C-alpha positions in Angstrom: 161.1 -29.3 -111.4 160.5 -26.0 -113.1 157.4 -24.6 -111.3 155.4 -21.5 -112.2 153.3 -19.6 -109.7 150.8 -17.0 -110.7 151.0 -14.1 -108.1 149.5 -11.4 -110.3 148.5 -8.9 -107.7 151.1 -9.3 -104.9 153.0 -6.0 -105.8 149.8 -3.8 -105.6 149.9 -1.5 -102.5 146.4 -2.3 -101.2 146.6 -6.1 -100.9 143.7 -8.3 -99.7 143.3 -11.9 -98.6 144.3 -14.0 -101.6 147.3 -11.7 -102.2 148.6 -12.4 -98.8 148.0 -16.2 -99.1 150.2 -16.5 -102.1 152.9 -14.1 -100.9 153.4 -15.7 -97.6 153.4 -19.2 -99.2 156.1 -18.2 -101.7 158.1 -16.7 -98.9 158.0 -20.0 -97.0 158.7 -22.0 -100.2 161.9 -20.0 -100.6 163.0 -21.1 -97.1 162.3 -24.8 -97.5 163.1 -25.6 -101.1 166.5 -24.8 -102.6 166.3 -27.6 -105.2 163.5 -26.8 -107.6 163.4 -23.8 -110.0 160.5 -21.3 -109.4 159.1 -18.7 -111.7 156.8 -16.2 -110.1 154.6 -14.3 -112.5 153.3 -10.8 -111.3 152.0 -7.5 -112.5 154.2 -4.4 -112.0 153.4 -2.5 -108.8 154.8 -0.2 -106.2 155.1 -2.7 -103.4 158.1 -4.9 -104.2 157.3 -7.2 -101.3 159.0 -10.3 -102.7 162.7 -10.6 -103.6 164.3 -13.0 -106.0 166.6 -15.7 -104.7 169.0 -18.2 -106.3 166.1 -20.5 -107.5 163.2 -18.0 -107.4 162.8 -15.8 -110.4 160.2 -12.9 -110.6 158.7 -12.3 -114.1 156.8 -9.0 -114.4 154.1 -9.0 -117.1 152.5 -5.6 -117.9 149.0 -5.6 -119.2 146.1 -3.1 -118.8 143.4 -5.4 -117.4 143.2 -8.6 -115.4 141.4 -10.7 -118.1 143.8 -9.8 -120.8 146.7 -10.3 -118.5 145.5 -13.8 -117.5 144.1 -15.0 -120.9 146.7 -13.5 -123.4 149.9 -12.0 -121.9 150.4 -14.6 -119.1 150.1 -17.8 -121.1 152.3 -16.4 -123.9 155.2 -15.9 -121.4 154.4 -19.3 -119.7 154.9 -21.0 -123.1 158.4 -19.6 -123.4 159.6 -20.6 -119.9 158.6 -24.3 -120.6 157.4 -25.3 -117.1 156.8 -28.7 -115.7 153.9 -27.4 -113.7 151.9 -24.2 -113.3 150.0 -23.1 -110.1 147.3 -20.4 -110.5 146.5 -19.1 -107.1 143.4 -16.9 -107.3 140.4 -18.8 -108.5 141.0 -18.6 -112.3 143.5 -19.5 -114.9 144.2 -19.3 -118.6 141.7 -21.1 -120.7 144.4 -22.4 -123.1 147.6 -23.5 -121.5 149.5 -26.6 -122.4 151.4 -26.8 -119.0 150.1 -29.2 -116.3 147.8 -27.0 -114.1 147.1 -26.8 -110.4 144.4 -24.3 -109.4 143.7 -22.8 -106.0 140.0 -22.3 -105.8 139.4 -20.5 -102.6 135.6 -20.7 -102.8 132.6 -20.9 -105.2 130.7 -18.0 -103.7 130.5 -16.5 -107.3 128.4 -19.5 -108.3 125.9 -19.1 -105.4 123.0 -16.9 -105.3 123.8 -13.3 -104.2 122.9 -12.5 -100.6 121.7 -9.1 -101.7 122.4 -6.4 -104.2 126.1 -5.5 -104.5 126.8 -2.0 -105.8 130.5 -2.5 -106.3 131.2 -2.5 -110.1 134.6 -4.1 -109.5 133.2 -7.0 -107.4 130.3 -7.6 -109.8 132.7 -7.8 -112.8 135.0 -10.1 -110.9 132.0 -12.4 -110.1 130.9 -12.4 -113.8 134.5 -13.2 -115.0 134.8 -16.1 -112.6 131.4 -17.6 -113.5 132.6 -17.8 -117.2 136.1 -19.0 -116.6 136.1 -21.4 -113.7 133.7 -24.1 -114.9 135.7 -24.3 -118.2 139.1 -24.7 -116.6 138.4 -27.2 -113.8 138.3 -30.3 -116.0 141.7 -29.5 -117.2 143.3 -29.1 -113.7 145.5 -31.9 -112.5 144.6 -30.9 -108.9 142.3 -28.3 -107.3 143.4 -26.8 -103.9 141.0 -25.2 -101.6 141.4 -23.9 -98.1 139.0 -25.9 -95.9 137.3 -29.2 -95.8 133.9 -27.4 -95.8 134.8 -25.7 -99.1 136.3 -28.9 -100.5 133.0 -30.8 -99.9 131.0 -27.8 -101.3 133.1 -27.7 -104.5 133.0 -31.4 -105.1 129.2 -31.7 -104.6 128.3 -28.6 -106.4 130.5 -29.2 -109.5 130.3 -33.1 -109.4 134.1 -33.4 -109.6 136.0 -36.5 -108.7 136.9 -36.5 -105.0 140.6 -37.3 -105.6 140.9 -34.2 -107.8 140.3 -31.7 -104.9 142.6 -31.3 -101.8 142.2 -29.0 -98.8 145.3 -27.2 -97.5 144.8 -24.7 -94.8 146.0 -21.2 -94.8 148.3 -19.9 -92.1 148.9 -16.5 -90.5 152.0 -14.1 -90.5 154.1 -14.3 -87.5 154.1 -10.5 -87.0 150.5 -11.0 -85.6 151.4 -11.5 -81.9 150.8 -10.0 -78.5 152.1 -6.4 -78.4 152.7 -4.5 -75.1 152.1 -0.9 -76.3 149.7 -1.0 -79.3 148.6 2.7 -78.6 151.6 4.0 -80.6 149.8 2.9 -83.8 146.1 2.5 -82.8 146.0 6.2 -81.9 146.4 7.0 -85.6 143.0 5.4 -86.2 141.0 5.8 -83.0 141.7 7.7 -79.8 139.9 5.2 -77.4 142.0 2.8 -75.4 139.6 0.1 -75.9 137.2 -0.6 -78.9 135.5 -3.3 -80.9 137.1 -4.0 -84.3 135.3 -5.1 -87.5 136.6 -5.8 -91.0 133.7 -4.8 -93.2 133.4 -4.0 -96.9 130.8 -3.8 -99.6 130.7 -7.5 -100.2 127.2 -8.8 -99.1 128.9 -11.8 -97.5 130.5 -9.6 -94.9 127.1 -8.9 -93.3 127.9 -5.3 -92.6 124.3 -4.0 -92.2 123.4 -6.7 -89.6 126.6 -6.2 -87.8 126.0 -2.4 -87.4 122.5 -3.2 -86.3 123.8 -5.6 -83.7 126.2 -2.9 -82.5 123.3 -0.5 -82.1 121.6 -3.0 -79.8 124.8 -3.4 -77.9 125.1 0.3 -77.3 121.6 0.3 -75.7 122.5 -2.1 -72.9 126.3 -1.7 -72.4 127.8 0.3 -69.6 131.1 0.7 -71.4 129.7 1.6 -74.8 132.9 0.8 -76.6 133.3 2.6 -80.0 133.5 0.4 -83.2 136.5 0.6 -85.5 135.6 -0.5 -89.1 138.2 -1.1 -91.8 137.6 -1.0 -95.5 134.4 1.0 -95.6 134.0 4.6 -96.8 131.9 7.1 -95.0 129.2 7.3 -97.8 128.6 3.6 -97.7 128.3 3.6 -93.9 125.9 6.6 -94.1 123.7 4.6 -96.5 123.6 1.6 -94.2 122.9 3.6 -91.1 120.0 5.3 -93.0 118.6 2.0 -94.3 118.8 0.3 -90.8 117.4 3.5 -89.2 120.4 3.6 -86.7 121.9 6.9 -87.6 122.2 7.8 -84.0 125.3 5.4 -83.6 127.5 7.3 -86.0 129.4 9.2 -83.3 130.5 5.8 -82.0 132.0 4.8 -85.4 135.5 5.1 -86.7 136.2 4.3 -90.3 139.7 5.1 -91.6 139.3 3.0 -94.8 142.0 0.6 -95.9 144.4 -0.2 -93.1 147.9 -1.4 -94.1 148.8 -5.0 -93.0 151.7 -3.8 -90.9 149.3 -1.8 -88.7 146.8 -4.6 -88.2 148.6 -6.4 -85.4 148.4 -3.3 -83.3 144.8 -2.7 -83.9 143.9 -6.3 -83.0 145.9 -6.0 -79.9 144.1 -2.8 -78.9 140.7 -4.3 -79.6 138.5 -5.6 -76.8 137.1 -8.1 -79.3 137.1 -8.8 -83.0 133.8 -9.2 -84.9 134.0 -11.7 -87.8 130.3 -12.0 -88.5 130.3 -13.0 -92.1 127.5 -14.9 -93.7 129.9 -17.1 -95.7 133.6 -17.7 -95.6 135.9 -20.4 -97.1 138.5 -20.0 -94.4 138.9 -16.7 -92.4 142.6 -15.7 -91.9 141.6 -12.6 -89.8 140.3 -15.0 -87.1 143.8 -16.4 -86.8 145.4 -13.0 -86.8 143.1 -11.8 -84.0 143.6 -15.0 -82.0 147.4 -14.7 -82.3 147.1 -11.2 -80.8 145.2 -12.4 -77.8 141.9 -10.9 -78.9 138.7 -12.8 -78.5 136.9 -13.5 -81.8 133.1 -13.5 -82.3 132.4 -15.4 -85.5 129.6 -17.2 -87.4 128.3 -20.7 -87.1 128.1 -21.0 -90.9 130.3 -22.3 -93.7 134.0 -22.8 -92.8 134.1 -20.5 -89.8 133.3 -23.3 -87.1 136.1 -25.4 -88.7 138.7 -22.8 -88.3 137.5 -21.3 -85.0 137.3 -24.8 -83.4 135.1 -26.3 -80.8 135.9 -23.7 -78.2 135.3 -20.6 -80.4 132.5 -18.1 -80.0 130.0 -19.0 -82.7 126.8 -16.9 -83.3 124.0 -17.0 -85.9 125.1 -14.1 -88.3 121.5 -13.2 -89.1 120.6 -12.6 -85.5 121.5 -9.1 -84.5 120.3 -9.9 -80.9 122.7 -12.9 -80.6 125.7 -10.9 -81.8 124.9 -8.0 -79.3 124.3 -10.4 -76.4 127.7 -12.2 -76.9 129.6 -8.8 -76.9 127.7 -7.9 -73.6 128.6 -11.3 -72.2 132.4 -10.7 -72.8 132.1 -7.4 -71.2 130.3 -8.7 -68.1 132.1 -12.0 -67.6 135.8 -11.6 -67.0 136.4 -15.4 -66.7 134.7 -16.0 -70.0 136.7 -13.3 -71.6 140.1 -14.7 -70.4 139.1 -18.2 -71.4 138.7 -16.9 -74.9 142.0 -15.2 -74.9 143.7 -18.3 -73.8 141.7 -20.5 -76.2 142.6 -18.4 -79.2 146.3 -18.3 -78.4 146.3 -22.1 -78.2 144.1 -22.6 -81.3 146.2 -20.6 -83.7 149.1 -22.8 -83.1 147.4 -25.3 -85.4 148.1 -23.1 -88.4 151.2 -21.8 -90.1 152.4 -20.7 -93.6 155.2 -23.2 -93.2 152.7 -26.1 -93.0 150.9 -24.6 -96.0 154.1 -24.4 -98.0 155.2 -27.9 -97.2 151.8 -29.3 -98.1 152.0 -27.5 -101.4 155.6 -28.7 -102.2 154.5 -32.4 -101.5 151.5 -31.8 -103.9 153.9 -30.4 -106.6 156.1 -33.4 -106.4 153.2 -35.8 -106.6 151.6 -34.1 -109.5 154.8 -34.0 -111.6 155.9 -37.6 -110.9 152.3 -39.1 -111.3 
């Protein structure tokens, strides 16, 4: 088979969730499949994180904007390669493409009502683009992959697609997320405290950042330890605005906000954290939960969408709209050492159910079935 994989953003320096999903999956496919021919389509970038191999070829396509790249430059190159199958990995695909298509649709959050106003121009434009493109390409997809059974059911019911068209393939986590004896050599670059709470927040409303900070302010009122909070991916002006609106500006001395944290440093920060807060309103999977579990860090996550499915029956599930509930469970972890150690052990066991090798093998099986059917 000649298989094309769209991996447009994997060479950019500041990678995010979907970028790591396709990058890690391709790396595993390189290990397990020496038979089929692969063509990986990317945009030029400074982080050459993927190397060619005997049957894996990287094709760089230069274009000024994502829509032009995907809708014009990309399909032109694809038509010249003469593929048996094209896999687009990041929710959207070319509207006009004669190659049999598999689409990874991570979620349909962009079709759902907004949780609240999002000031990010980039995120709003991405939402608008997906709302235009996705409904038009789904009927042309041989298969649609999503990342959890929650999301599979959500997509099927919302868009009234045939059940057999949609398949759930779980994500994995990278093996450099593991227990580390001396994380302080890296964590000290971001926060001086030996112990802290860790939260991955951004401006996306689904990340529930205002309520999480409000919950943290309640925690500070009743905690004897008063652990500081390390926040990734949020700039100071955004934090200041949230604190002002929530009327909790007094907690700012306890907050540390270094901005974007490189993936290579994240294992150290998970290891150094007392607990990891993943208090989103809506997720289709939740790779950071697996990363924290693999590092032996208890995870506090939400009882909504796909998060219970990934966290499992023994995970700590809270109502993300209840600041009191979030604060209380942090306090319980502080006060109850048995409960804390149970969560450490549970996470290390739970995470063994997920791997990028499993993801890649499921994907390869799907490629074979799609081409031969």
